[in-house]
TIRO-667982 format. One line per 3 residues: number of its first residue (from 1); their letters; for each residue x, y, z of N, C-alpha, C, O. Coordinates in pm, 1 decimal. Each point is the difference from the previous one (the first is absolute). Layout:
BEGIN
NUM	A	X Y Z X Y Z X Y Z X Y Z ~ ... $
//
This chain:
BEGIN
1	LAM	13298.7 13866.1 3725.0 -7.3 143.8 -0.5 127.4 59.8 56.1 46.8 -41.1 106.2 ~ 7.9 135.2 -174.7 115.3 73.7 51.7 -52.4 120.9 73.9 -72.1 81.6 -57.5 ~ 107.3 -68.8 184.4 -51.5 109.8 79.3 111.3 70.5 74.5 97.1 -62.5 42.9 $
4	AWV	-111.9 193.8 -27.8 98.7 75.5 77.7 -66.0 124.6 54.0 -86.7 58.3 -65.1 ~ 126.9 -17.5 183.2 -45.0 125.4 59.6 107.5 103.2 -22.8 118.3 -27.3 20.5 ~ -158.0 145.1 -62.5 94.3 110.0 -10.9 -62.4 121.2 66.0 -122.0 16.1 1.1 $
7	STQ	205.7 67.2 52.8 -47.1 120.5 65.5 19.5 116.1 -95.3 107.4 15.8 -58.0 ~ -210.5 65.6 41.5 9.0 114.5 -90.6 -47.7 124.9 73.1 -70.6 -8.9 100.4 ~ 108.9 123.0 -150.6 -43.1 126.2 57.9 -127.9 45.8 -68.9 -15.1 -15.0 -121.3 $
10	STG	-74.1 69.3 197.4 -126.0 52.8 -50.9 -20.7 135.7 67.1 54.7 25.2 107.4 ~ -132.1 60.5 -169.1 -28.9 126.5 67.3 -72.7 -30.5 129.2 -92.4 -81.4 2.3 ~ 132.8 145.0 102.8 -61.7 -24.0 129.1 66.3 -111.0 78.0 -47.9 -34.4 108.0 $
13	GKH	156.2 -23.5 -157.7 67.6 -104.2 77.7 34.8 -121.5 -81.6 -8.9 0.0 -122.8 ~ 47.9 -101.6 192.2 47.5 -122.6 -61.1 -113.4 -100.3 -13.2 -86.2 -7.0 87.6 ~ 84.4 -70.7 -194.9 -95.3 -110.3 -12.0 70.1 -116.8 -66.8 107.2 14.7 -58.6 $
16	NSF	-169.3 -129.7 68.4 55.2 -120.3 -61.2 -77.1 -32.4 -126.7 -120.8 22.8 -7.9 ~ 190.5 -75.4 -90.0 -62.5 -47.2 -122.6 29.1 -147.8 -13.2 111.5 -44.3 27.7 ~ -210.4 -32.3 -69.6 13.0 -144.2 -14.7 7.8 -29.8 -148.5 -84.9 44.9 -77.0 $
19	FSN	186.5 -120.5 36.0 17.5 -35.4 -139.9 -22.8 -149.4 -16.1 53.5 -78.7 78.0 ~ -131.5 38.0 -176.9 -24.8 -140.5 -27.6 -10.8 -16.7 -150.6 -81.3 66.3 -64.4 ~ 162.9 -154.7 7.9 -3.3 -25.4 -143.7 10.1 128.4 -82.0 -69.7 15.7 -100.3 $
22	NKT	156.0 75.2 142.9 24.0 126.1 -69.0 -121.9 91.0 -6.7 0.6 96.7 -76.1 ~ -104.6 -124.8 153.0 -116.0 87.7 7.9 6.8 69.7 134.7 20.6 -65.0 102.5 ~ -37.5 194.5 -101.4 9.7 75.4 124.1 -138.3 20.2 59.3 -92.7 43.8 -68.2 $
25	MNR	80.1 -76.5 196.9 -122.5 26.4 73.4 40.8 84.8 119.2 55.8 -52.9 96.0 ~ -82.0 182.9 -99.3 36.3 86.8 111.6 -99.4 -18.0 113.6 -120.9 14.4 -18.4 ~ 173.3 -45.8 135.1 -80.8 -8.8 119.8 90.3 1.5 120.1 117.9 -34.3 -9.0 $
28	KAG	-172.7 73.8 120.7 77.4 5.0 122.8 12.3 -139.7 58.0 -92.4 -80.7 -9.9 ~ 206.7 52.7 70.3 19.1 -128.6 66.3 -108.9 -16.1 103.9 -25.0 91.5 78.6 ~ -40.0 -206.1 -77.2 -105.4 -27.3 95.8 -138.1 40.4 -49.1 -100.0 -41.8 58.4 $
31	GIG	91.5 122.0 -164.5 -129.9 40.5 -53.1 -56.5 -106.1 -92.5 73.9 -81.9 -54.5 ~ -205.0 83.9 37.2 -65.7 -94.7 -90.3 2.2 58.8 -140.4 -24.2 119.3 -18.0 ~ 52.9 -202.3 -81.0 9.0 46.3 -137.7 -136.6 9.2 -66.2 -102.0 -30.2 61.8 $
34	AER	100.8 71.7 -186.8 -124.0 8.9 -78.4 -45.8 -139.9 -39.9 81.2 -91.9 -10.7 ~ -212.5 76.0 -11.6 -52.7 -128.1 -46.8 56.0 -30.5 -138.1 15.5 88.1 -84.5 ~ 14.2 -215.5 64.7 56.0 -44.6 -128.2 -73.6 -125.0 -47.5 -64.1 -69.7 78.7 $
37	NME	74.5 42.8 -208.5 -52.3 -124.9 -54.4 80.8 -115.5 55.7 116.6 16.4 35.9 ~ -178.1 -132.0 -29.0 61.4 -118.0 59.1 123.4 -44.0 -78.0 2.1 3.0 -123.0 ~ 99.9 -43.8 196.9 122.0 -56.9 -57.0 7.1 -147.0 41.4 -51.7 -35.7 105.9 $
40	PEV	114.4 -50.5 -186.5 3.7 -144.0 30.3 54.2 -33.7 139.7 -54.8 -88.3 66.0 ~ 159.5 155.0 -19.6 57.1 -30.5 131.3 -99.3 28.3 112.1 -13.7 -80.2 92.4 ~ -55.5 193.2 -99.8 -96.0 37.2 103.7 -122.9 -90.5 -7.3 -56.6 -36.3 103.0 $
43	KQI	15.8 0.4 -223.2 -112.8 -92.5 -17.2 30.7 -133.5 68.1 -85.4 -55.6 69.1 ~ 205.8 4.9 -88.2 39.3 -126.3 62.8 0.6 12.7 152.3 -42.8 -91.8 70.0 ~ 90.4 203.2 -19.1 0.3 24.0 145.4 -143.5 -3.1 53.2 -26.0 -58.2 105.4 $
46	AFN	-67.1 120.8 -178.1 -140.5 -0.2 42.4 -57.9 -141.0 -1.2 -76.2 -36.2 89.6 ~ 111.4 -43.4 -189.6 -47.5 -138.8 -4.6 63.4 -84.4 110.9 -61.9 -94.9 48.1 ~ 182.4 127.9 -8.1 66.7 -74.6 107.8 -71.6 13.3 134.1 14.2 -87.1 85.9 $
49	VKK	-90.9 194.6 -66.3 -70.4 19.7 127.1 -150.3 -27.7 -11.5 -74.2 27.1 94.4 ~ 28.2 -80.3 -207.6 -144.2 -23.1 -21.5 -60.8 -87.3 109.2 -105.0 34.9 53.9 ~ 166.5 -145.0 -20.2 -56.2 -90.2 102.4 -12.8 71.1 135.3 -97.5 -21.3 72.1 $
52	EVE	194.5 104.6 -37.9 -6.5 74.9 125.0 -111.2 105.0 -4.4 -67.8 22.2 100.3 ~ 48.7 42.1 -214.9 -109.1 96.5 -16.2 -133.5 -71.7 21.8 -85.9 48.8 73.4 ~ 69.1 -164.3 -137.5 -123.5 -76.3 14.4 -22.8 -42.1 145.6 -112.4 6.0 49.8 $
55	ARL	219.0 -48.3 17.7 -11.4 -41.6 140.1 -40.4 117.8 88.8 -85.3 -14.9 87.5 ~ 144.9 129.9 -109.0 -33.3 118.2 82.4 -144.0 43.8 -19.7 -66.6 42.1 94.7 ~ 18.4 -52.2 -218.8 -135.3 46.3 -29.5 -104.5 -110.3 13.4 -119.9 27.4 -4.9 $
58	GKT	164.4 -152.1 22.0 -93.7 -112.0 12.3 -76.5 -27.6 -127.4 -115.1 -43.4 5.0 ~ 177.5 68.1 -119.7 -62.3 -18.9 -131.2 98.6 -68.2 -93.6 121.2 4.8 21.0 ~ -175.0 -68.1 -124.3 81.7 -53.4 -108.8 -37.1 78.0 -125.3 -118.1 18.3 -29.5 $
61	FSV	218.5 27.6 -43.8 -24.4 80.6 -119.5 31.2 -79.4 -126.3 113.6 -42.1 -21.4 ~ -216.3 22.0 -62.8 23.8 -64.4 -129.5 58.1 101.8 -98.1 72.8 -36.1 -92.6 ~ -105.8 163.0 113.9 59.0 110.2 -76.4 95.3 71.7 95.0 -39.2 39.4 109.8 $
64	YEP	163.6 -22.6 -151.8 102.2 67.9 81.0 100.3 57.9 -98.6 95.8 -66.6 -39.4 ~ -118.9 190.8 0.4 81.3 62.3 -104.1 59.9 131.8 47.4 -70.3 100.9 5.5 ~ 199.6 -100.0 29.1 67.7 126.0 34.8 2.4 91.3 -122.8 40.6 -42.4 -108.2 $
67	IRY	-84.7 169.0 125.0 -10.3 87.3 -117.1 83.4 128.0 7.8 47.4 48.8 -102.6 ~ -29.0 5.7 221.9 78.0 122.5 16.9 78.8 -10.9 128.7 -33.4 -79.7 87.6 ~ 138.4 160.0 -76.1 77.9 -0.5 123.5 76.7 129.6 15.5 13.7 79.2 -93.2 $
70	TSQ	35.2 -61.0 213.6 95.4 104.8 30.9 94.7 -59.4 102.3 -23.6 -109.6 50.7 ~ 129.7 180.7 -20.3 96.0 -55.9 94.6 58.6 109.8 87.6 -10.2 119.1 -29.5 ~ 71.2 -163.4 137.0 63.5 88.2 96.8 131.4 -65.3 39.8 1.2 -114.0 46.4 $
73	VVA	108.7 184.7 -64.0 130.3 -51.6 39.6 18.9 27.3 148.0 -5.0 114.5 44.7 ~ 26.7 -220.8 30.0 27.7 6.6 143.5 126.4 -84.3 19.6 86.8 1.7 -87.2 ~ -73.4 -73.4 195.2 109.2 -98.1 13.7 -48.2 -124.2 -73.9 -30.1 -102.5 61.0 $
76	GVN	23.4 113.4 -191.7 -64.2 -94.9 -90.1 -99.8 80.2 -81.9 22.2 118.2 -26.3 ~ -131.9 -181.2 -14.2 -101.7 68.4 -80.2 -138.9 -41.4 47.6 -26.7 -118.5 19.9 ~ -61.0 215.8 -2.0 -142.2 -26.0 17.9 -65.1 12.6 -136.6 13.9 102.9 -66.1 $
79	YFV	-85.0 -207.1 23.0 -79.0 5.6 -122.6 -145.6 14.5 39.5 -50.2 -75.9 82.9 ~ -17.4 172.6 -141.7 -142.7 20.7 19.5 -65.3 -41.1 -131.2 21.2 64.2 -103.0 ~ -100.6 -170.9 106.3 -49.7 -62.8 -121.9 -152.2 -0.2 -1.3 -63.8 -40.2 97.3 $
82	KVH	5.8 85.6 -208.9 -145.6 -7.1 -21.6 -28.6 -130.4 -73.5 54.9 -25.7 -107.1 ~ -142.8 -57.2 167.0 -30.7 -131.9 -56.0 -150.0 -9.8 -26.7 -81.6 25.6 88.6 ~ 46.4 -63.0 -211.8 -139.8 -24.4 -36.1 -33.9 -142.5 42.6 69.3 -94.6 -37.5 $
85	VGG	-176.1 79.5 116.1 -39.5 -133.2 48.9 -145.7 -29.9 -35.7 -71.7 -61.3 79.0 ~ 28.5 103.4 -195.0 -138.1 -23.8 -42.3 -81.9 125.6 17.4 19.7 97.6 -72.4 ~ -111.9 -98.6 168.0 -89.9 113.1 20.4 59.9 115.2 78.2 -67.3 101.0 20.5 $
88	EFL	189.2 -112.6 22.9 63.9 107.2 77.4 150.5 0.3 -24.7 53.5 -81.0 -75.7 ~ 11.6 174.3 141.7 145.0 10.9 -7.3 56.5 -4.8 141.2 -65.9 40.8 95.7 ~ 186.4 -90.3 -83.7 74.1 0.6 124.9 121.2 89.0 -16.9 52.0 15.7 -110.5 $
91	HLR	-7.6 42.3 219.9 130.1 66.5 3.6 86.8 -80.7 94.7 -39.6 -27.2 113.4 ~ 157.2 -10.8 -159.3 93.8 -77.3 79.9 122.3 84.2 29.2 45.5 76.2 -85.3 ~ 7.8 -89.8 205.2 133.7 53.7 29.5 88.5 -120.9 22.1 -22.4 -78.4 92.2 $
94	IYK	122.3 63.6 -176.5 90.9 -114.2 3.6 140.7 52.5 23.2 47.6 87.6 -72.3 ~ 17.7 -141.5 172.9 136.0 43.1 33.3 101.2 -100.7 -53.8 -11.9 -120.4 22.7 ~ 111.9 172.0 -94.4 111.9 -81.5 -49.0 125.7 53.1 66.5 39.5 114.4 -22.6 $
97	DLK	24.0 -198.6 105.7 117.2 47.1 73.6 125.1 -1.1 -87.5 -5.3 -38.1 -116.9 ~ 115.9 79.6 173.6 125.0 11.6 -75.8 54.9 -134.6 -45.8 85.3 -5.2 -88.6 ~ -133.8 -103.7 148.3 41.1 -135.1 -41.5 -103.4 -62.3 -93.1 5.3 -119.8 -27.8 $
100	SHV	-98.9 200.5 -20.3 -105.7 -39.7 -93.2 -105.7 -91.3 60.4 -72.1 -66.9 -74.0 ~ 60.8 62.3 207.2 -109.6 -72.1 63.7 -124.8 86.5 -9.6 5.0 120.9 22.9 ~ -117.0 -184.0 -57.1 -125.3 72.1 -22.5 -101.4 -39.0 106.5 -13.4 -117.4 34.6 $
103	QLA	-59.1 218.9 17.8 -108.1 -29.5 93.8 -114.4 97.9 -19.9 21.1 117.6 -29.7 ~ -143.1 -168.3 46.6 -118.5 84.0 -6.4 -6.5 81.5 128.3 -2.9 -56.7 109.2 ~ 0.5 188.0 -121.2 -3.7 87.0 116.9 -141.9 43.2 35.4 -32.8 12.9 117.9 $
106	NVQ	-51.9 9.6 -218.9 -134.7 49.0 26.7 -87.5 -21.0 -123.0 50.3 -12.3 -111.7 ~ -181.7 8.2 133.0 -98.1 -15.7 -107.6 -115.7 94.3 26.6 -45.1 13.1 113.8 ~ -3.2 52.5 -218.4 -123.3 78.1 7.0 -97.1 -58.4 -101.4 32.5 -9.9 -118.3 $
109	AGK	-150.8 -28.6 163.1 -103.7 -54.9 -87.4 -103.8 107.5 -29.4 0.8 107.0 60.8 ~ -90.3 -136.8 -154.9 -110.0 91.5 -30.4 40.1 122.6 -78.5 -68.8 102.0 4.9 ~ 177.7 -110.1 -76.5 45.8 112.4 -81.5 -65.1 -5.8 -138.5 -49.8 -104.5 -41.7 $
112	SAA	50.9 217.1 -28.1 -52.4 5.9 -137.0 116.7 25.7 -96.5 111.7 30.6 41.8 ~ -140.5 -43.9 -170.2 102.3 26.5 -101.5 47.7 143.9 7.0 114.8 28.7 -33.8 ~ -201.0 62.2 77.2 33.1 142.7 3.6 77.4 40.8 124.1 58.6 108.2 2.6 $
115	DPI	-56.9 -193.1 101.7 69.7 36.5 124.0 149.6 8.4 -24.6 60.1 -95.9 -48.5 ~ 1.1 209.7 81.2 145.1 12.0 -18.3 72.9 -85.2 104.8 -50.5 -21.4 110.2 ~ 167.2 -25.6 -146.0 82.4 -73.9 94.0 73.0 102.8 84.9 64.6 91.0 -51.8 $
118	SYF	-75.9 -107.1 183.2 69.3 90.8 92.2 59.8 -82.3 113.2 -29.4 -118.7 13.7 ~ 112.8 181.8 66.5 62.1 -71.0 112.0 -107.3 -43.6 99.8 -90.2 77.2 32.7 ~ 100.2 -199.7 14.7 -88.2 -48.8 106.0 74.7 -99.3 84.9 -55.8 -53.9 95.5 $
//
């Protein structure tokens, strides 16, 4: 992915715009973006933390399907991922640092398909 931050003027002050693959997603630095359909890179990141998710929750999931996500640019990226695990959904917060190291930051269980992904 080719990524760059640029500063632009907006009515009421300055804001940042994030560009990725020539698609513009306007959002403030540090804010959480809109929910999006799953992309292969984020799906792989979610699968990379599956064993840790299972350990934290004390469960093993035969169904583990990341379906939606959003992200937050910090000193790295926080990915907020909705994962279908059979009869329920999980929300994961996964942090990817500037050196591309990935770690599970938090998990919320007992979510439904309709629950929006938000910061936690």
